[in-house]
Every structure is written in structure tokens, then in C-alpha cells.
N, CA and C atoms as a LAMMPS dump frame, in Angstrom:
ITEM: TIMESTEP
0
ITEM: NUMBER OF ATOMS
396
ITEM: BOX BOUNDS ff ff ff
-5.0000000000000000e+02 5.0000000000000000e+02
-5.0000000000000000e+02 5.0000000000000000e+02
-5.0000000000000000e+02 5.0000000000000000e+02
ITEM: ATOMS id mol type element x y z
1 1 1 N 283.213 -190.619 48.217
2 1 2 C 284.485 -191.219 48.931
3 1 3 C 285.262 -192.006 47.892
4 2 1 N 286.485 -191.758 47.809
5 2 2 C 287.218 -192.502 46.835
6 2 3 C 287.932 -193.638 47.607
7 3 1 N 287.794 -194.97 46.835
8 3 2 C 288.273 -196.155 47.438
9 3 3 C 289.753 -196.313 46.907
10 4 1 N 290.663 -196.789 47.975
11 4 2 C 291.979 -196.793 47.485
12 4 3 C 292.284 -198.159 46.801
13 5 1 N 293.418 -198.185 46.22
14 5 2 C 293.745 -199.375 45.373
15 5 3 C 293.857 -200.726 46.412
16 6 1 N 294.439 -200.478 47.45
17 6 2 C 294.497 -201.394 48.458
18 6 3 C 293.173 -202.041 48.837
19 7 1 N 292.135 -200.986 49.286
20 7 2 C 290.804 -201.521 49.589
21 7 3 C 290.113 -202.385 48.382
22 8 1 N 290.239 -201.899 47.272
23 8 2 C 289.693 -202.688 46.308
24 8 3 C 290.274 -204.048 45.997
25 9 1 N 291.725 -204.045 46.207
26 9 2 C 292.58 -205.375 46.175
27 9 3 C 291.958 -206.227 47.265
28 10 1 N 291.755 -205.669 48.413
29 10 2 C 291.499 -206.584 49.556
30 10 3 C 290.149 -207.027 49.466
31 11 1 N 289.214 -206.317 48.982
32 11 2 C 287.735 -206.843 48.581
33 11 3 C 287.716 -207.89 47.485
34 12 1 N 288.496 -207.844 46.529
35 12 2 C 288.513 -208.755 45.453
36 12 3 C 289.271 -210.113 46.001
37 13 1 N 290.235 -209.888 47.035
38 13 2 C 290.851 -210.917 47.571
39 13 3 C 290.031 -211.781 48.505
40 14 1 N 289.2 -211.136 49.223
41 14 2 C 288.146 -211.708 50.205
42 14 3 C 287.093 -212.458 49.467
43 15 1 N 286.803 -211.889 48.245
44 15 2 C 285.713 -212.561 47.317
45 15 3 C 286.184 -213.9 46.894
46 16 1 N 287.477 -213.955 46.621
47 16 2 C 287.948 -215.37 46.059
48 16 3 C 288.735 -216.262 47.105
49 17 1 N 288.642 -215.821 48.262
50 17 2 C 289.279 -216.568 49.406
51 17 3 C 288.158 -217.578 49.95
52 18 1 N 288.403 -218.887 49.48
53 18 2 C 287.441 -219.941 50.089
54 18 3 C 288.064 -221.109 50.316
55 19 1 N 288.8 -221.107 51.623
56 19 2 C 289.458 -222.43 51.894
57 19 3 C 288.453 -223.488 52.088
58 20 1 N 288.789 -224.766 51.946
59 20 2 C 287.849 -225.835 52.103
60 20 3 C 288.487 -226.638 53.096
61 21 1 N 287.831 -227.235 54.01
62 21 2 C 288.239 -228.106 55.036
63 21 3 C 288.891 -229.413 54.38
64 22 1 N 290.014 -229.756 54.794
65 22 2 C 290.608 -231.026 54.199
66 22 3 C 290.166 -232.218 54.967
67 23 1 N 290.271 -233.186 54.101
68 23 2 C 289.894 -234.57 54.769
69 23 3 C 291.198 -235.176 55.177
70 24 1 N 291.091 -235.965 56.286
71 24 2 C 292.306 -236.526 56.803
72 24 3 C 292.819 -237.461 55.84
73 25 1 N 294.167 -237.496 55.534
74 25 2 C 294.663 -238.28 54.555
75 25 3 C 294.574 -239.819 54.983
76 26 1 N 294.533 -240.708 53.939
77 26 2 C 294.471 -242.056 54.271
78 26 3 C 295.302 -242.914 53.211
79 27 1 N 295.799 -243.904 53.602
80 27 2 C 296.755 -244.684 52.712
81 27 3 C 295.853 -245.523 51.887
82 28 1 N 296.249 -245.665 50.47
83 28 2 C 295.451 -246.399 49.593
84 28 3 C 295.198 -247.904 50.12
85 29 1 N 294.04 -248.297 49.997
86 29 2 C 293.724 -249.792 50.463
87 29 3 C 294.692 -250.861 49.563
88 30 1 N 295.035 -250.422 48.324
89 30 2 C 295.691 -251.307 47.47
90 30 3 C 297.306 -251.308 47.743
91 31 1 N 297.708 -250.584 48.763
92 31 2 C 299.115 -250.205 48.999
93 31 3 C 299.917 -251.59 49.132
94 32 1 N 299.495 -252.595 49.879
95 32 2 C 300.382 -253.735 49.839
96 32 3 C 300.494 -254.56 48.563
97 33 1 N 299.602 -254.281 47.631
98 33 2 C 299.753 -254.991 46.394
99 33 3 C 300.276 -254.226 45.269
100 34 1 N 300.828 -253.002 45.526
101 34 2 C 301.546 -252.03 44.605
102 34 3 C 302.821 -252.484 44.463
103 35 1 N 303.449 -252.202 43.335
104 35 2 C 305.011 -252.559 43.104
105 35 3 C 305.809 -251.426 43.958
106 36 1 N 307.091 -251.471 43.811
107 36 2 C 307.873 -250.779 44.649
108 36 3 C 307.731 -249.172 44.288
109 37 1 N 307.736 -248.908 43.018
110 37 2 C 307.645 -247.478 42.57
111 37 3 C 306.227 -246.933 43.03
112 38 1 N 305.29 -247.674 42.766
113 38 2 C 303.947 -247.143 43.123
114 38 3 C 303.773 -246.929 44.716
115 39 1 N 304.384 -247.903 45.472
116 39 2 C 304.312 -247.835 46.94
117 39 3 C 305.363 -246.56 47.393
118 40 1 N 306.353 -246.226 46.819
119 40 2 C 307.158 -244.98 47.336
120 40 3 C 306.374 -243.748 46.887
121 41 1 N 305.767 -243.835 45.656
122 41 2 C 304.909 -242.583 45.196
123 41 3 C 303.678 -242.395 46.187
124 42 1 N 303.088 -243.536 46.642
125 42 2 C 301.926 -243.255 47.563
126 42 3 C 302.424 -243.015 48.89
127 43 1 N 303.585 -243.417 49.364
128 43 2 C 304.026 -242.987 50.616
129 43 3 C 304.479 -241.496 50.568
130 44 1 N 305.127 -241.095 49.495
131 44 2 C 305.271 -239.632 49.416
132 44 3 C 304.044 -238.777 49.428
133 45 1 N 303.074 -239.247 48.578
134 45 2 C 301.77 -238.575 48.552
135 45 3 C 301.219 -238.457 49.938
136 46 1 N 301.12 -239.503 50.662
137 46 2 C 300.501 -239.573 51.954
138 46 3 C 301.392 -238.748 52.912
139 47 1 N 302.621 -238.643 52.856
140 47 2 C 303.449 -237.887 53.724
141 47 3 C 303.119 -236.312 53.512
142 48 1 N 303.144 -235.856 52.242
143 48 2 C 302.932 -234.554 51.751
144 48 3 C 301.46 -234.263 52.317
145 49 1 N 300.385 -235.133 52.077
146 49 2 C 299.152 -234.762 52.49
147 49 3 C 298.969 -234.749 53.916
148 50 1 N 299.741 -235.516 54.664
149 50 2 C 299.66 -235.521 56.137
150 50 3 C 300.319 -234.208 56.705
151 51 1 N 301.445 -233.956 56.096
152 51 2 C 301.967 -232.664 56.481
153 51 3 C 301.106 -231.527 56.398
154 52 1 N 300.319 -231.484 55.101
155 52 2 C 299.431 -230.377 54.848
156 52 3 C 298.371 -230.31 55.839
157 53 1 N 297.816 -231.548 56.224
158 53 2 C 296.751 -231.589 57.078
159 53 3 C 297.079 -231.209 58.479
160 54 1 N 298.429 -231.461 58.972
161 54 2 C 298.88 -231.229 60.2
162 54 3 C 299.12 -229.824 60.341
163 55 1 N 299.658 -228.97 59.185
164 55 2 C 299.815 -227.586 59.151
165 55 3 C 298.441 -226.885 59.245
166 56 1 N 297.642 -227.117 58.418
167 56 2 C 296.393 -226.413 58.14
168 56 3 C 295.243 -227.261 57.855
169 57 1 N 294.47 -227.956 58.744
170 57 2 C 293.408 -228.763 58.447
171 57 3 C 292.29 -228.035 57.845
172 58 1 N 292.107 -226.705 57.926
173 58 2 C 291.173 -225.839 57.453
174 58 3 C 291.372 -225.545 55.968
175 59 1 N 292.44 -225.872 55.423
176 59 2 C 292.872 -225.633 54.026
177 59 3 C 293.253 -224.414 53.706
178 60 1 N 293.749 -223.543 54.686
179 60 2 C 294.175 -222.085 54.516
180 60 3 C 295.493 -222.18 53.728
181 61 1 N 296.43 -223.074 54.024
182 61 2 C 297.57 -223.319 53.128
183 61 3 C 297.421 -223.47 51.906
184 62 1 N 296.565 -224.323 51.487
185 62 2 C 296.346 -224.769 50.08
186 62 3 C 295.747 -223.44 49.372
187 63 1 N 294.797 -222.94 50.013
188 63 2 C 294.28 -221.547 49.415
189 63 3 C 295.244 -220.481 49.142
190 64 1 N 296.11 -220.449 50.213
191 64 2 C 297.336 -219.42 50.222
192 64 3 C 298.251 -219.827 48.942
193 65 1 N 298.555 -220.988 48.822
194 65 2 C 299.365 -221.449 47.657
195 65 3 C 298.601 -221.211 46.269
196 66 1 N 297.274 -221.477 46.27
197 66 2 C 296.45 -221.201 45.066
198 66 3 C 296.537 -219.856 44.669
199 67 1 N 296.479 -218.87 45.638
200 67 2 C 296.491 -217.328 45.441
201 67 3 C 297.761 -216.993 44.884
202 68 1 N 298.851 -217.477 45.486
203 68 2 C 300.186 -217.108 45.195
204 68 3 C 300.77 -217.669 43.851
205 69 1 N 300.214 -218.881 43.708
206 69 2 C 300.383 -219.387 42.297
207 69 3 C 299.685 -218.554 41.161
208 70 1 N 298.613 -217.932 41.392
209 70 2 C 297.883 -217.319 40.487
210 70 3 C 298.525 -215.884 40.302
211 71 1 N 299.113 -215.365 41.545
212 71 2 C 299.779 -214.157 41.39
213 71 3 C 301.042 -214.226 40.589
214 72 1 N 301.802 -215.314 40.824
215 72 2 C 303.016 -215.641 40.115
216 72 3 C 302.732 -215.747 38.58
217 73 1 N 301.816 -216.457 38.118
218 73 2 C 301.478 -216.421 36.63
219 73 3 C 301.083 -215.16 36.201
220 74 1 N 300.319 -214.385 36.878
221 74 2 C 299.867 -213.14 36.381
222 74 3 C 301.141 -212.219 36.221
223 75 1 N 302.105 -212.12 37.012
224 75 2 C 303.202 -211.325 37.094
225 75 3 C 304.244 -211.951 36.121
226 76 1 N 304.356 -213.125 35.928
227 76 2 C 305.495 -213.726 35.073
228 76 3 C 305.18 -213.64 33.682
229 77 1 N 303.949 -213.792 33.231
230 77 2 C 303.548 -213.795 31.84
231 77 3 C 304.091 -212.372 31.243
232 78 1 N 303.607 -211.184 31.714
233 78 2 C 304.24 -210.001 31.206
234 78 3 C 305.761 -209.837 31.295
235 79 1 N 306.164 -210.4 32.45
236 79 2 C 307.718 -210.366 32.582
237 79 3 C 308.51 -211.113 31.558
238 80 1 N 307.938 -212.307 31.242
239 80 2 C 308.472 -213.097 30.318
240 80 3 C 308.282 -212.46 28.921
241 81 1 N 307.236 -211.769 28.695
242 81 2 C 307.093 -211.21 27.279
243 81 3 C 307.942 -209.836 27.033
244 82 1 N 308.003 -209.106 28.192
245 82 2 C 308.37 -207.627 28.103
246 82 3 C 309.997 -207.589 28.273
247 83 1 N 310.435 -208.318 29.373
248 83 2 C 311.862 -208.196 29.722
249 83 3 C 312.7 -208.707 28.585
250 84 1 N 312.479 -209.695 27.738
251 84 2 C 313.357 -209.945 26.7
252 84 3 C 313.371 -208.795 25.558
253 85 1 N 312.194 -208.18 25.34
254 85 2 C 312.239 -207.108 24.284
255 85 3 C 313.046 -205.941 24.84
256 86 1 N 313.025 -205.605 26.016
257 86 2 C 313.696 -204.601 26.733
258 86 3 C 315.288 -204.901 26.581
259 87 1 N 315.565 -206.121 26.914
260 87 2 C 317.004 -206.543 26.752
261 87 3 C 317.456 -206.411 25.284
262 88 1 N 316.682 -206.902 24.435
263 88 2 C 316.96 -206.707 22.943
264 88 3 C 317.163 -205.336 22.569
265 89 1 N 316.31 -204.449 22.896
266 89 2 C 316.331 -202.982 22.704
267 89 3 C 317.651 -202.442 23.301
268 90 1 N 318.05 -202.611 24.642
269 90 2 C 319.244 -202.21 25.168
270 90 3 C 320.386 -202.649 24.446
271 91 1 N 320.383 -203.909 24.082
272 91 2 C 321.527 -204.381 23.339
273 91 3 C 321.73 -203.743 22.035
274 92 1 N 320.604 -203.386 21.235
275 92 2 C 320.801 -202.768 19.943
276 92 3 C 321.296 -201.376 20.265
277 93 1 N 320.845 -200.624 21.302
278 93 2 C 321.206 -199.244 21.416
279 93 3 C 322.752 -199.258 21.832
280 94 1 N 323.214 -200.304 22.546
281 94 2 C 324.616 -200.429 22.909
282 94 3 C 325.427 -200.806 21.505
283 95 1 N 324.966 -201.638 20.806
284 95 2 C 325.671 -201.784 19.407
285 95 3 C 325.681 -200.572 18.582
286 96 1 N 324.572 -199.84 18.556
287 96 2 C 324.579 -198.653 17.742
288 96 3 C 325.442 -197.493 18.235
289 97 1 N 325.579 -197.465 19.584
290 97 2 C 326.513 -196.461 20.336
291 97 3 C 327.879 -196.898 19.887
292 98 1 N 328.136 -198.174 19.846
293 98 2 C 329.518 -198.541 19.617
294 98 3 C 329.896 -198.101 18.072
295 99 1 N 328.961 -198.483 17.216
296 99 2 C 329.19 -198.16 15.757
297 99 3 C 329.432 -196.774 15.486
298 100 1 N 328.431 -195.826 16.129
299 100 2 C 328.603 -194.398 16.033
300 100 3 C 329.803 -193.853 16.533
301 101 1 N 330.265 -194.43 17.737
302 101 2 C 331.652 -193.973 18.143
303 101 3 C 332.66 -194.492 17.325
304 102 1 N 332.575 -195.484 16.791
305 102 2 C 333.653 -195.874 15.748
306 102 3 C 333.647 -194.985 14.592
307 103 1 N 332.475 -194.771 14.077
308 103 2 C 332.454 -193.868 12.814
309 103 3 C 332.939 -192.361 13.169
310 104 1 N 332.564 -191.908 14.478
311 104 2 C 333.015 -190.697 14.821
312 104 3 C 334.632 -190.631 14.999
313 105 1 N 335.121 -191.698 15.508
314 105 2 C 336.51 -191.86 15.78
315 105 3 C 337.116 -191.797 14.471
316 106 1 N 336.722 -192.516 13.461
317 106 2 C 337.336 -192.578 12.131
318 106 3 C 337.233 -191.278 11.331
319 107 1 N 335.983 -190.63 11.595
320 107 2 C 335.904 -189.366 10.894
321 107 3 C 336.883 -188.367 11.545
322 108 1 N 337.113 -188.277 12.787
323 108 2 C 338.087 -187.371 13.348
324 108 3 C 339.501 -187.598 12.967
325 109 1 N 339.823 -188.922 12.599
326 109 2 C 341.207 -189.288 12.193
327 109 3 C 341.547 -188.359 10.85
328 110 1 N 340.651 -188.438 10.001
329 110 2 C 340.799 -187.825 8.631
330 110 3 C 341.33 -186.352 8.815
331 111 1 N 340.604 -185.53 9.414
332 111 2 C 340.982 -184.019 9.525
333 111 3 C 342.176 -183.989 10.235
334 112 1 N 342.519 -184.885 11.353
335 112 2 C 343.759 -184.868 12.017
336 112 3 C 345.005 -185.096 11.05
337 113 1 N 344.807 -186.155 10.335
338 113 2 C 345.812 -186.6 9.434
339 113 3 C 346.152 -185.493 8.284
340 114 1 N 344.998 -184.825 7.855
341 114 2 C 345.165 -183.757 6.907
342 114 3 C 345.829 -182.64 7.541
343 115 1 N 345.645 -182.176 8.822
344 115 2 C 346.313 -181.249 9.531
345 115 3 C 347.689 -181.553 9.613
346 116 1 N 347.98 -182.77 9.92
347 116 2 C 349.373 -183.102 10.213
348 116 3 C 350.03 -183.117 8.81
349 117 1 N 349.417 -183.517 7.68
350 117 2 C 350.132 -183.512 6.531
351 117 3 C 350.431 -182.035 6.016
352 118 1 N 349.52 -181.208 6.361
353 118 2 C 349.513 -179.804 5.963
354 118 3 C 350.858 -179.166 6.842
355 119 1 N 350.909 -179.527 7.985
356 119 2 C 352.072 -178.997 8.874
357 119 3 C 353.424 -179.439 8.234
358 120 1 N 353.319 -180.886 7.997
359 120 2 C 354.559 -181.479 7.241
360 120 3 C 355 -180.762 6.038
361 121 1 N 353.9 -180.57 5.186
362 121 2 C 354.244 -179.899 3.931
363 121 3 C 354.649 -178.533 4.039
364 122 1 N 354.065 -177.835 5.13
365 122 2 C 354.585 -176.247 5.221
366 122 3 C 355.945 -176.306 5.68
367 123 1 N 356.293 -177.388 6.624
368 123 2 C 357.716 -177.282 7.081
369 123 3 C 358.719 -177.622 6.034
370 124 1 N 358.203 -178.644 5.188
371 124 2 C 358.995 -178.953 4.049
372 124 3 C 359.202 -177.81 2.974
373 125 1 N 358.344 -177.013 2.766
374 125 2 C 358.373 -175.903 1.97
375 125 3 C 359.33 -174.832 2.473
376 126 1 N 359.075 -174.474 3.643
377 126 2 C 360.012 -173.665 4.51
378 126 3 C 361.412 -174.106 4.459
379 127 1 N 361.74 -175.363 4.569
380 127 2 C 363.054 -175.84 4.598
381 127 3 C 363.644 -175.749 3.213
382 128 1 N 362.727 -176.078 2.317
383 128 2 C 363.278 -175.931 0.696
384 128 3 C 363.582 -174.446 0.484
385 129 1 N 362.755 -173.483 0.94
386 129 2 C 363.191 -172.133 0.654
387 129 3 C 364.309 -171.645 1.356
388 130 1 N 364.427 -172.068 2.693
389 130 2 C 365.539 -171.739 3.46
390 130 3 C 366.996 -172.075 2.859
391 131 1 N 366.925 -173.294 2.217
392 131 2 C 368.156 -173.796 1.577
393 131 3 C 368.336 -173.189 0.174
394 132 1 N 367.428 -172.845 -0.534
395 132 2 C 367.586 -172.223 -1.805
396 132 3 C 367.464 -170.754 -1.515
């Protein structure tokens, strides 16, 4: 029996899913003795931890963020390495296409000018013969 990719992914995901129960956040006992910047940082820390505890006291949100952060890192490293190379290659292809089109345009002008010069010379010779 062949196991699908999703089943393999789901099994590996369940093996690494270990939410841990969060402790109820508490304000630092040194809070009254802190200066203004430290007190504001401590109040922001306490607010974030209180919100996290209120949303998911079992630690599921923290585990979800941990897994998604890992996924973002895994997907962004190749993207940051490969996408610039693809962009560079496409820009080089565009530059070469423009250069080749310019060369082809210049190469077609020469035979056209020779043909026009030949027609002008032929007409001039015919005019000279008809006059004399």
C-alpha cells in the first residue's frame, strides 16, 4: 500500500506537534522600581502574554506560530536564492533579444539600401541612354 504525500506530511507534523501548557502571566515584582521605558516594555510584554494566555492557555497558538515560522523559513530560503537568479537570467535573455533584433534590423538595412541604390543606378542609366 502506497502512502500519499499528505499522509507522510501529516504524520511528520503530528510527531513535531507538542504544545505546552502556558503559565498565567504575572507582572514583574520589580515593576514599581523600573524606569519609564522598562515599565512600558514590561506592560507590553504582560499584555501580549495575557492575550496569548487568553486565546490559547494550552499553547496551541504558540505551537502553530512556531510551525508556521519554520515553514516560512524553509520556503523563503530557496525563494531568496533562486528567484534573483531567475530574474537575472530573464533580464539577460531580454537584453540579448534586443541586441539580436537590433543586429538583424541593421543587417536588413544594408541589402535594402543596396537594392535601392541598384534601382536608382538602373534608372539613371536608362535616362542617360534615352537622352543620348
